[in-house]
C-alpha positions in Angstrom: 69.2 111.4 92.8 72.6 109.8 92.6 73.2 107.9 89.4 75.9 105.1 89.3 78.0 105.1 86.2 77.8 102.0 84.0 80.1 100.3 81.6 83.8 100.8 81.6 83.5 104.0 83.8 81.8 102.0 86.4 85.0 100.1 87.2 87.2 101.5 89.9 90.9 102.2 88.9 93.2 99.3 89.9 97.1 99.4 90.3 98.7 96.7 88.1 102.1 95.5 87.1 102.7 96.2 83.4 104.3 93.7 81.0 107.9 94.8 81.6 107.4 94.7 85.4 106.0 91.2 85.2 108.8 90.0 83.0 111.4 91.1 85.6 109.4 89.5 88.4 108.8 86.2 86.5 112.4 85.9 85.4 113.4 85.9 89.1 110.4 83.6 90.1 111.5 81.1 87.5 115.1 80.9 88.7 113.9 80.4 92.3 111.5 77.6 91.2 114.3 75.9 89.5 116.3 76.2 92.6 113.5 74.6 94.6 112.9 77.6 96.9 109.6 78.8 95.5 106.5 76.8 94.3 103.6 79.1 94.0 102.5 82.8 93.5 99.4 85.0 93.5 98.8 88.5 92.0 96.2 90.9 93.4 95.4 94.3 91.9 93.8 96.6 94.3 92.9 100.4 94.1 96.2 101.5 95.5 98.5 98.5 95.4 99.4 95.7 93.0 100.9 92.6 94.9 102.9 89.7 93.8 103.0 87.2 96.6 105.4 84.4 96.5 104.7 81.1 98.4 107.0 78.1 99.3 103.8 75.9 99.3 100.2 76.5 98.2 97.8 77.7 100.9 100.3 79.2 103.4 101.4 82.8 104.1 103.6 84.3 101.4 107.3 84.1 101.9 107.6 87.5 100.2 105.4 90.1 98.7 106.5 92.4 96.0 104.4 95.5 96.0 103.8 98.5 93.5 102.3 101.6 95.3 102.3 104.5 92.6 101.4 107.0 95.3 104.8 106.6 96.9 106.6 107.3 93.5 107.7 110.7 94.5 108.8 109.6 98.1 110.5 106.4 98.9 109.9 104.6 95.5 106.9 102.7 94.4 108.3 99.2 94.8 109.1 97.3 97.7 109.8 93.7 99.0 108.1 92.7 102.2 109.1 89.6 104.1 106.8 87.0 105.8 106.9 89.0 109.1 105.8 92.2 107.5 109.2 93.8 107.5 110.2 95.9 104.5 113.4 94.2 103.1 114.0 96.8 100.3 112.1 99.8 98.9 113.0 101.9 95.9 112.3 103.5 92.5 113.7 100.7 90.2 112.1 97.3 90.3 115.4 95.4 89.3 117.3 97.2 92.1 114.6 96.4 94.7 114.5 92.7 93.7 118.3 92.2 94.1 117.4 91.6 98.0 115.9 88.4 96.8 118.5 87.5 94.3 121.1 87.3 97.0 119.0 84.5 98.4 119.4 82.7 95.3 123.1 83.0 95.3 123.1 81.5 98.8 121.0 78.7 97.7 123.3 77.8 94.7 126.5 78.1 96.6 127.3 74.9 98.6 
């Protein structure tokens, strides 16, 4: 007979952004909202990946996905930014460094 665990042990482990990581992401997000580029976001915590999806408008495909995959920590790095077409724009070990690919877009928005 197989017994299912109950209580906290019954929950499957999920990958999540910690407070520091969310602070870094939301700082960039706020600047892009102020620039009029982004309007909405969604967060997903799954068993192998945490995703911060960025939208220009609600109910459309995300412009960008910021992903955290701890299993890739020892390889290419656990953070990556993925474009709307599924292309990996930047991957690395440091979240701030990876997000610079999106900050460049903010500079273009501000410069006339």
